[in-house]
N, C-alpha and C positions, 0 to 999 in steps of 0.2 A: 504493500500500500504506500509506504513512504517513497519508494523508488518511483511508483506510478505518479504520485503527487508532484515529485520533482520534474518528471517528464512532461506532465500536462498542465502544471501550474496549480495554484490554490483552487480547490473545488468551489464552485459558485454558491453552493449551499452546504450546510452541515449534513453529514451522512453517517451511517453506521453499516459496516460490512458484517453480515451475519452468516453463520454456518449452521447447517441443520443436518438431519439424518445422523449417521454414526459420528460425523465430525461435530455436530451440535451436541451430541451426548458424550463426547470425549471417548468414543469407543471404536476408533479406527483400528484396523489390523493391517497386515501387509497388502491385502487385497482391498483397495479402496478407490474412490474417484472423487471428483469435485462435487460438492453440494453447498452452494452459497447464493447469497442474494444481497441487494442493497436496499436499505430504507433511507430515504433522504427527506429533509424537512419540506413541509408543504410550501409550494411556490405560487406566485401569481401567474395567470395565463400568459402574461408578457414574458416571463422568465422561462417558461416551460421548455421551449425549443432549445434554448441555449444550454439549459441544464441537461436535457436528454442527450444532446450532442456530446457534451463533456463526458458524461458517464458511459456513453456508447464506446468511445475510444478508450476510456480508462479501463472498463471492465474487460474489453477484448485483450488489452495488453496484459492485465492480471491473469486472465484465463490462459493465454498462451505461455506466460511465464511459469505458471503452475504446472503446465504440461512438461516444460523443460526440467522442472524440479521433480518430476516423477508422479504427478497427480493427473491421471487421465481424465478425459471429458466425461461428464455425466451422460449416460446413454439417453436418459429422459429429458436432457437439457434443463435440469434444475440448476441453473447457474445465473449469476448476475449479468452475464453477457447476453442473456435472453431478455429482451426489453420487458417481457411480462413480469420478470422477477427483479426488476430494477425500477422501483416506484416510490412516490412520496408516501408519507405516513398515512394520509387519508385513504389512499388506494389499498394499502395493506389492511387497514381496519375494515374496509369494504370487503376485501377478499375473505378475511376471517369471519366476518359477520355472515356473509353469504354461505360459506361452507357449513357453518353451525346451524343456520336457520333452514337450509335446504340441503340435507346430507345425502346427495346423490353418491354413486360409487366413486366418481372422480373427486367429488368434494371430500369424501372421507379419506381417500388416498392422499390428496393434497394436505389435508389437515394433519394426518399422522406424520407426514413428512416434514411439514413446516412448523408444527407446534413444538418440535424439539429444538427450536432455534436458540442460539446464544450469540452474544456480540463478540466479535473478534478484534475489530479495530474501528476507531472513529468515535462519534458522539453516542455513547452508550445510553444516554437519556432517551434517545429515539427507540432503542430496543426495549428499555424499561417501560416506556409509555405503551408500546404495543403489547408487552407481556401483561401489564395491568389491565389493558382493554380486553385481552383474551380471557383473563380470569373472571372479569366482570360479566363478559358475554356468556360464559359457561354456566353461570349460576342458574339452577332450575331447568337446564336444558336436558331433560331426561330422554327425549327422543334421540338427540345426537349421541348422548352417552350410550344409549341402547345400540346404536349402530357400531360404536367402538367396541362394545361388549361382544356383539356378534363377531366382529373381526378377531377379537382376542380368543374366542373359543373355537373358531373354525379350524385353526391350524393345530391339529392334534399331534402330540409327540409320536415318533415312529417306534412304538412298542406294540407287539402282537398279544394275542390272548394268553400265550404261554410265556410271556415276559421275554420274548425274543425280539431282537431288533428287526424292524421292517426296512429292508434296503431296496435299492433300485434293482429291478429284475433283468434289465437289459441295457444296451447302449454304452456310451462312454464311461458312465459311472456305475456299471454293474457291480453289485455286492457292496455298494457304498451308500452312505446317508449324508444329507446336507446339514451340517451342524448349525449353519446360520439360519436357514429357512425353518428347520424343524426343532431347533433348540433355543438359539438366542432370540429369534424373532418373536415367538410366543411369550417369552419372558419379558421382553421389552414392551410388547403390547399390553400385557397384564399390568405391569407396573405403571405404564403411561396412563392407562384407564383410571387406576386408583389415584394417580397424581392429579389428573384433570378433574376428577370427582371432588377432590379436596382443595383445589386451587393452589397446588404446589408450584413454586416458581422454578425449582431446580429442573435440569434437563437430563443429567446423566442418570442411568438406571440405579447405580449404587447410591448416589446422593438422594435420589427420590425415595428409595427404600429406607434410608436412614431418617429422613424427615417424616416419612409416613408411620414410623414405629409408634409415635404418640398420637397419630391422627386417624388411623384406619385399623379397625379391629382385626381384619383378616391379615393385614401386614404385621400387625403387632404379634400375632400368633406364629407367623411363618417367616419373619424378617431374616433371621439367621440362615434358615434353609434356602431362602431366595437368594441371598448374597452368595452363599457357598455354591449353589447350583450355577448362578451366573458366572462367577469367577472360574469355576472348573471348566465349563463349556468354552469360555473365552480362551482359557489357557490351552485347551486341546486344539482350538482353531489356530492360535498363534504358533504353537509348536509344529503343527502339521504344515502350515504355510512356510515356516522357516526351513523345514526339511525339504519342502518342494523347491524353494529358491536355491538351497545349497546344491541340489542335484540338477539345477538348470531348468526346472519346470516352472510353468506359470502358476502362481499360487491360487488356490480356490478354497471352497468351504466343504469339500467332500472328504469323508474319512471312511476307511474300511474298519468296522468295529472288531473284526476278527484279528486285526493287528494290534489291538489294545491289550494291555495287561489285564489280568483278572480283576485287580483293584480298580483300574480305570473303567472297565466294563460295568462293574458293580456301581461305581459312583455315577456313571452316565445314566444307568437305568434308574437310579434313585432320583436324579435330577429330572428325568422325563416323567417319572411317577408323580413328583411334586407338581410339575406343570399341569399334568392331567387332573390332579386332585383340585387345584385351585381353579382350573377351567370349569370343573363341575360345580364348584361353589358359585362362580360367576353366573352360570346357567340358572342356578337356584335364585340368586339375587336379582337377576334380570328376567325371570321366567316369563313375564307378561310381554317382553319385547324380543324374545329369542325366536328366530324363525329357521 
């Protein structure tokens, strides 16, 4: 950001560069991409064209520089270089308001992606204002939270009836399971749901669990187990990706459970069982809204 400001001059309005997704949660691994946006101060109509031109050049430079640093493009174009995600505060408020009041499939996907935002650089007051707005908007929004609850329970852990791992049956990842999609993602979804229910400002999963200990009865009971499950699955992912990089392979999130030690298998099964148990509790909690 500092290099970009030197290159393009002082920004015409205050702005805040935010990160979201795994970067917003401080949970990036060796396999990652760019997830960022810009919130800038509201402008007058006369200023708008000049501001947009500045940030268009600015964000493309930052995007391309991050590629050189090893952060690939976001396949879904969730980046500040996309004009849709480089907007004044009033537009961000409108985005959030619309996603919450009209929770279509795209709106829910956008919300779970962007609601994990955190400020990285610039005027953090803009980010704080948007966070406060989000928390105030979520109060009493049972329908929207019901959509998040449905998302949190749909992705079941890969454990069969006989407590065996359910793995890919064919293809490139035959006999493997996806630790991110089937392990980390449901944990993140569960904890995010509880955090948004209680108006928690923190974005990282572990920080959310810690704050929720005193605010959410379900987390209070399972906080330690949630932390341990999250840390264990993340450790497996990072170790697996590190080994892949060492042998010249592209890192991914797939692992063959047969290559784990007996203790690792047992720990992974316990983590999956915990996820499943809490998902069942969410179904009971939101039973009138589960479809």
